C-alpha positions in Angstrom: 31.8 9.9 15.6 30.3 12.5 13.6 32.6 15.3 12.4 33.0 18.3 14.7 30.6 21.3 13.8 28.4 18.7 11.7 25.1 18.7 13.3 23.3 15.1 13.7 20.8 14.1 11.2 17.1 14.5 12.3 14.0 12.7 11.1 10.4 14.3 11.3 7.6 12.2 10.5 4.8 14.4 8.4 2.6 11.5 7.9 2.3 7.7 8.6 2.1 8.2 12.3 -1.1 7.7 14.3 -2.5 6.3 11.1 -1.7 3.6 8.4 -1.7 6.3 5.7 0.2 9.5 4.4 3.6 8.2 4.9 6.1 11.2 4.7 9.3 11.2 6.6 11.5 14.3 6.2 15.5 13.4 6.8 17.7 16.5 7.3 21.4 16.3 7.2 24.6 18.5 6.6 22.3 21.3 5.2 20.4 18.8 3.0 16.8 17.5 3.1 15.2 14.4 1.6 11.5 13.0 1.9 11.2 9.1 2.3 7.9 8.7 1.0 5.4 11.0 -0.3 2.0 9.3 0.5 -1.8 10.2 0.6 -3.7 10.3 3.6 -6.6 8.1 3.2 -9.6 6.9 5.5 -11.1 9.4 7.8 -12.2 13.0 6.6 -9.9 14.7 9.0 -7.1 12.5 7.5 -7.9 13.0 4.0 -8.2 17.0 4.4 -4.6 16.8 5.3 -3.8 16.2 1.6 -5.1 19.7 0.9 -2.9 21.5 3.5 0.3 23.2 2.2 3.6 20.8 2.4 5.0 22.0 5.9 8.4 23.4 4.6 9.8 24.5 1.3 8.7 21.8 -1.3 11.0 23.4 -3.8 13.8 23.2 -1.4 13.8 19.3 -1.2 17.0 17.8 -2.4 15.2 14.4 -3.4 12.4 11.9 -2.6 13.0 8.5 -1.9 10.2 6.1 -2.3 9.8 2.7 -0.8 7.0 1.5 -3.0 4.3 2.1 -5.3 1.0 2.2 -3.1 -0.8 5.5 -2.9 -0.2 5.5 0.6 3.6 5.9 0.1 3.9 7.5 -3.3 0.0 9.3 -4.2 1.1 12.7 -2.6 4.0 13.1 -5.3 1.9 15.1 -7.8 0.6 17.4 -5.3 4.3 18.2 -3.9 5.2 18.8 -7.4 2.2 21.3 -7.9 3.8 23.2 -4.9 7.3 23.6 -6.7 9.3 20.3 -5.8 11.6 19.6 -9.2 14.2 17.2 -7.5 14.8 13.5 -8.4 12.5 10.9 -7.1 14.5 7.6 -6.6 12.5 4.5 -7.0 13.2 0.9 -8.0 12.7 -0.2 -11.4 9.4 -2.1 -10.7 8.2 0.5 -8.3 9.0 3.2 -11.2 6.8 0.9 -13.4 3.7 0.4 -11.2 4.0 4.4 -10.5 3.4 4.9 -14.2 0.2 3.0 -13.8 -1.1 4.0 -10.3 -0.5 8.0 -10.3 -2.1 8.8 -13.6 -5.0 6.3 -12.7 -5.2 8.1 -9.3 -5.4 11.5 -10.8 -7.9 10.2 -13.6 -10.1 9.1 -10.8 -9.8 12.1 -8.5 -11.1 14.3 -11.6 -13.8 11.8 -12.3 -14.8 11.7 -8.6 -14.9 15.6 -8.6 -17.1 15.6 -11.8 -19.4 13.2 -10.3 -20.0 15.1 -7.5 -20.7 18.1 -9.1 -23.1 16.7 -11.6 -25.0 14.9 -8.5 -24.7 18.0 -6.4 -23.4 16.1 -3.1 -20.1 17.8 -2.5 -20.0 20.7 0.2 -17.6 22.6 -2.3 -18.7 24.5 -5.2 -17.2 23.3 -7.3 -15.8 20.2 -6.2 -12.1 20.1 -7.4 -9.6 17.3 -7.8 -6.7 17.1 -5.5 -4.5 16.7 -8.6 -5.0 15.9 -12.0 -3.9 13.2 -14.6 -1.5 15.9 -16.1 -0.3 16.6 -12.6 0.8 12.9 -12.3 2.4 12.6 -15.6 4.5 15.9 -14.5 5.4 14.0 -11.3 6.4 10.5 -13.3 9.2 12.8 -15.2 11.0 13.1 -12.0 11.8 9.4 -11.6 15.1 7.9 -11.3 15.1 4.3 -11.2 17.8 2.5 -9.1 18.6 -1.3 -8.8 18.4 -3.1 -5.7 21.6 -3.5 -3.8 23.4 -0.7 -5.4 24.1 2.6 -3.3 23.4 6.1 -4.5 23.7 9.5 -3.3 20.5 11.9 -3.3 22.6 14.4 -1.7 26.1 15.1 -0.1 27.0 13.1 2.6 24.0 10.9 2.1 24.1 7.3 0.6 21.1 5.2 0.2 20.5 1.5 -1.0 17.3 -0.4 -2.0 17.1 -4.0 -0.7 13.8 -6.3 -1.1 11.0 -5.8 1.4 8.6 -8.5 -0.1 5.7 -6.4 0.3 4.9 -5.9 -3.3 6.8 -6.0 -6.5 9.7 -3.7 -6.3 9.0 -2.8 -2.7 12.4 -1.9 -0.6 13.7 -1.8 2.8 15.6 1.6 2.5 19.0 2.1 4.1 20.2 5.6 4.6 23.7 6.3 5.4 23.7 9.8 6.9 27.5 10.6 7.5 28.6 7.6 9.9 24.8 7.3 11.0 22.7 4.6 9.5 19.1 4.8 9.5 17.1 1.6 8.0 13.3 2.2 6.9 11.1 -0.9 6.6 8.8 0.8 4.4 5.8 -1.6 4.4 7.3 -4.9 5.2 6.3 -8.3 3.5 5.7 -11.7 4.8 8.1 -14.7 4.3 5.0 -16.4 3.1 4.2 -14.2 0.1 3.4 -16.6 -2.7 5.8 -15.4 -5.3 8.0 -12.9 -3.9 11.2 -13.0 -1.9 11.3 -12.5 2.0 12.3 -9.1 3.4 16.2 -8.7 3.6 17.5 -8.4 7.0 17.9 -5.4 9.0 21.6 -5.8 9.3 24.0 -3.2 11.1 21.7 -0.1 11.8 22.1 2.7 14.2 18.3 3.4 13.9 15.2 1.3 12.4 11.8 2.9 11.4 9.4 0.2 11.3 5.8 0.0 10.1 3.1 -1.2 12.4 0.0 -1.9 10.4 -0.4 -5.2 12.2 1.6 -4.6 15.4 -1.2 -5.7 17.7 -2.4 -8.8 16.0 -1.1 -12.1 14.2 -2.6 -13.3 10.7 -5.0 -16.4 10.8 -3.0 -19.5 10.6 -5.8 -21.2 8.8 -5.5 -21.7 5.0 -7.0 -18.6 3.8 -7.3 -19.7 0.1 -9.3 -22.7 1.4 -11.4 -20.2 3.1 -11.8 -18.2 0.1 -12.8 -21.4 -1.9 -15.4 -22.0 0.8 -16.7 -18.4 0.5 -17.0 -18.7 -3.4 -18.8 -22.5 -3.1 -21.4 -21.2 -0.8 -21.9 -17.9 -2.5 -22.5 -19.7 -5.9 -24.8 -22.3 -4.2 -27.2 -19.7 -3.2 -26.8 -17.9 -6.8 -24.9 -14.9 -5.4 -21.9 -12.9 -6.6 -18.7 -12.5 -4.7 -17.5 -8.9 -4.8 -13.7 -8.6 -3.7 -12.4 -5.2 -3.2 -8.7 -5.6 -4.0 -5.7 -3.1 -3.9 -4.8 -3.3 -7.8 -1.1 -3.5 -7.0 -0.2 -7.1 -5.5 -3.0 -7.8 -3.8 -5.1 -8.7 -7.3 -2.1 -10.7 -8.2 -2.0 -12.6 -5.0 -5.7 -13.6 -5.3 -5.1 -14.7 -9.0 -2.2 -16.9 -7.9 -4.4 -18.4 -5.2 -7.3 -18.8 -7.4 -5.1 -20.3 -10.3 -3.9 -22.9 -7.5 -7.6 -23.9 -6.6 -8.6 -24.0 -10.1 -5.8 -26.7 -10.8 -7.0 -28.5 -7.6 -10.7 -28.6 -9.0 -11.8 -26.5 -6.1 -13.5 -23.8 -8.0 -16.8 -23.5 -9.6 -17.6 -23.0 -13.1 -18.2 -19.2 -13.0 -16.6 -16.3 -14.6 -14.1 -14.2 -12.4 -13.6 -10.7 -13.5 -10.9 -8.4 -13.1 -12.8 -5.1 -13.2 -9.9 -2.7 -13.0 -7.8 -1.1 -15.6 -5.0 -0.2 -13.2 -4.9 -3.9 -11.8 -4.6 -5.2 -15.4 -2.0 -2.9 -16.0 -0.3 -4.0 -12.9 -0.8 -7.6 -13.6 1.1 -7.3 -17.0 4.0 -5.6 -15.2 4.2 -8.7 -12.6 3.9 -11.3 -15.3 6.9 -9.3 -17.2 8.8 -9.5 -13.7 8.2 -13.4 -13.4 9.1 -13.7 -17.0 12.4 -11.9 -16.8 13.3 -13.2 -13.2 13.3 -10.0 -11.3 15.6 -9.9 -8.3 12.8 -9.8 -5.7 10.6 -12.9 -7.3 11.4 -16.3 -5.8 13.8 -18.3 -7.7 11.4 -21.1 -8.1 9.0 -19.0 -10.1 11.4 -17.3 -12.4 10.3 -17.6 -16.0 6.8 -18.7 -14.9 4.2 -15.9 -15.7 1.4 -18.5 -16.2 1.1 -18.5 -12.2 -1.4 -16.0 -12.7 -3.5 -17.1 -15.5 -6.9 -18.4 -15.0 -9.2 -20.1 -17.4 -12.4 -18.2 -16.4 -10.8 -14.9 -16.0 -12.6 -12.1 -18.0 -10.5 -8.6 -18.3 -12.8 -5.7 -17.7 -11.1 -2.4 -19.1 -13.6 0.1 -20.1 -16.6 1.8 -17.9 -19.2 0.3 -19.9 -17.8 -3.2 -19.5 -17.9 -2.6 -15.8 -21.6 -1.5 -16.2 -22.4 -4.8 -17.9 -20.5 -6.7 -15.1 -22.8 -5.1 -12.5 -26.2 -5.5 -14.6 -25.6 -9.3 -15.4 -27.5 -12.1 -14.0 -26.0 -15.4 -12.2 -23.1 -16.2 -10.1 -19.6 -14.5 -10.4 -16.4 -13.3 -8.8 -15.8 -9.6 -9.4 -12.3 -8.3 -8.2 -12.4 -4.6 -8.3 -10.5 -1.6 -7.0 -10.2 -0.1 -4.5 -9.1 -2.5 -1.4 -10.9 -0.6 1.3 -13.6 0.3 -0.8 -12.7 3.9 -0.7 -13.4 4.6 -4.6 -13.0 3.0 -7.8 -15.1 0.7 -9.7 -16.1 -1.4 -6.5 -18.2 1.2 -4.9 -20.7 0.7 -7.9 -20.6 -2.9 -7.6 -21.2 -2.6 -3.8 -24.2 -0.3 -4.5 -25.6 -2.8 -6.8 -24.7 -6.1 -4.8 -24.5 -5.2 -1.0 -28.5 -5.2 -0.8 -29.0 -8.8 -1.7 -28.2 -11.6 1.0 -27.3 -14.2 -1.8 -24.3 -12.2 -2.3 -20.7 -12.0 -0.5 -18.3 -9.4 0.1 -14.9 -10.6 0.7 -12.3 -8.1 2.5 -8.9 -9.4 1.7 -6.5 -6.7 3.2 -6.2 -4.0 6.1 -9.1 -1.9 6.4 -8.2 1.8 7.6 -10.5 3.4 10.0 -12.9 5.8 8.1 -13.2 3.7 5.1 -16.4 1.8 3.7 -14.4 -1.6 4.1 -13.7 -0.8 7.8 -17.3 -0.2 8.3 -18.3 -3.6 6.7 -15.8 -5.4 8.9 -17.0 -3.7 11.8 -20.9 -4.8 10.8 -22.4 -1.7 9.5 -25.9 -2.4 8.6 -25.7 0.5 5.9 -22.9 2.2 4.1 -23.1 5.9 2.5 -22.3 5.7 -1.6 -22.3 8.5 -3.7 -24.6 10.5 -1.2 -27.0 7.9 -0.5 -27.2 5.1 2.1 -27.2 1.6 0.9 -28.3 -1.3 3.0 -26.1 -4.2 3.8 -27.5 -7.5 3.5 -24.9 -9.4 1.8 -22.5 -11.7 3.6 -19.3 -10.0 4.7 -16.2 -12.1 5.2 -13.0 -10.7 6.5 -10.0 -12.6 4.9 -7.0 -10.6 6.4 -5.0 -13.8 5.9 -4.3 -12.7 2.3 -2.6 -9.5 3.7 1.0 -9.0 2.4 1.9 -7.0 5.5 3.8 -8.5 8.1 1.9 -9.3 11.4 3.2 -8.5 14.9 5.4 -11.8 15.1 6.9 -11.2 11.7 7.7 -7.8 12.6 9.5 -8.8 15.7 11.2 -11.2 13.7 12.6 -9.2 11.2 13.9 -6.7 13.9 15.9 -9.8 15.4 17.8 -9.8 12.0 19.8 -6.9 13.3 23.5 -7.5 13.8 23.4 -5.4 17.1 21.0 -3.3 19.0 20.3 0.0 17.6 20.1 3.1 19.5 16.3 3.2 19.0 13.3 2.0 16.9 11.0 4.5 15.5 7.4 2.6 15.3 5.4 4.3 12.3 2.6 3.3 9.8 0.2 1.9 12.3 -3.0 2.9 14.1 -2.3 4.2 17.8 -3.5 0.9 19.3 -1.1 -1.1 17.0 1.9 1.0 17.1 1.8 1.0 21.1 1.5 -2.6 21.1 4.5 -3.2 18.9 6.5 -0.7 20.6 5.7 -2.4 24.0 6.9 -5.7 22.5 10.1 -4.2 21.5 10.9 -3.0 24.6 9.8 -6.1 26.7 11.0 -8.8 24.0 13.9 -7.2 22.7 14.8 -4.8 25.6 15.3 -2.0 22.9 14.0 1.4 23.1 11.1 1.9 21.0 9.5 5.4 20.0 6.3 6.0 18.5 6.8 9.5 16.8 4.2 12.2 17.0 3.2 14.2 14.0 5.8 16.6 13.1 7.8 15.6 16.2 11.8 16.3 15.0 14.0 13.6 16.4 17.7 13.6 16.8 19.4 10.7 15.0 22.6 11.5 17.1 24.7 8.4 17.9 26.9 7.9 21.1 29.9 5.9 20.2 
């Protein structure tokens, strides 16, 4: 039981509730406060505008930030937080730190470029358009990183012990265990799948008083069909009609997963002889980190793939590093596969490729991950006949394929399966990081199938982590 006079820990979600983006969860205990994840809101305009709002509290007063992984919806707000006075340590796993050193500066650079482009073209409502943060802000945030090993507890503030365990979502991703006095909160972060081609499955929940779980796919199951075979079929039929396959892909992990499957298809003689472009400096930098992790037998890499970085190699792979090279790829004639960021088609080089290739029915856009509400990717999945790009509407005549089976998020059954790895019933489960229908569906399953208390927190709702023992 907690010491007399010590108030219980509390959890307040400042993002990542009612949406799959903007994960920010404030944990307060014994006079100290820390933030679990510090992500950007993405998608709908009303969500993106939240990034500009002041941090709801004293940013400088936070003792620490603990990050579950290197995707922008979990770490991308950090430079903005630093701008508002935060100077504490930011705890990450080693590979999360390496990936963030690629992701955050790239994000700042893109934000600056997009603001500059909007000013030149005059399509922004703001005069002048300003970036949310700059590349210099990103480097300042990276100076605060404190890399920690999997399985080794650390204390970000008095009375608080934290431990990272593999989550199997992307390289370095962590299920995060917080011991707040004698109360334990286990946060899934983004939870991976047992079927990830080269990362270990998520570690079990174990003993926990409270669990916070994501619900990105809380209301659906991933397609059981062989998704790699479906991709091969998409490439085959597009090449037969002389078209180009454009794949908006998250630069971290999704690009590597695609290359793994394309490597397997090439070895099996299933790919036509066309160039495969990776048009994303960030993805290519991330690819180097993944190859290093495979070669060096990282803790969260499957044992059978230790020392095997070649699983991400392709004979027809062409790396596109600069803007001029990207323009040449867009202008070229003939069939090709173009993998470019961003994964929800919300920015980056893929937007220029979509403007070029969407109007031609010979081409295909293959969507290989979750498409949040308000993104171009979501519009394409839902059958939009035109999408707005750089202030102009572009006609959609290309084939659009949803290959969600490539997702590295656990689906509803896998999320329930992970909860079943708890060694006892927790006092409650907080269902976060999902659109409302998905979060509600998963909470319902938790209560019906596990007979546990499940809560979908509201934005800024303060929840007690008191435990009756």
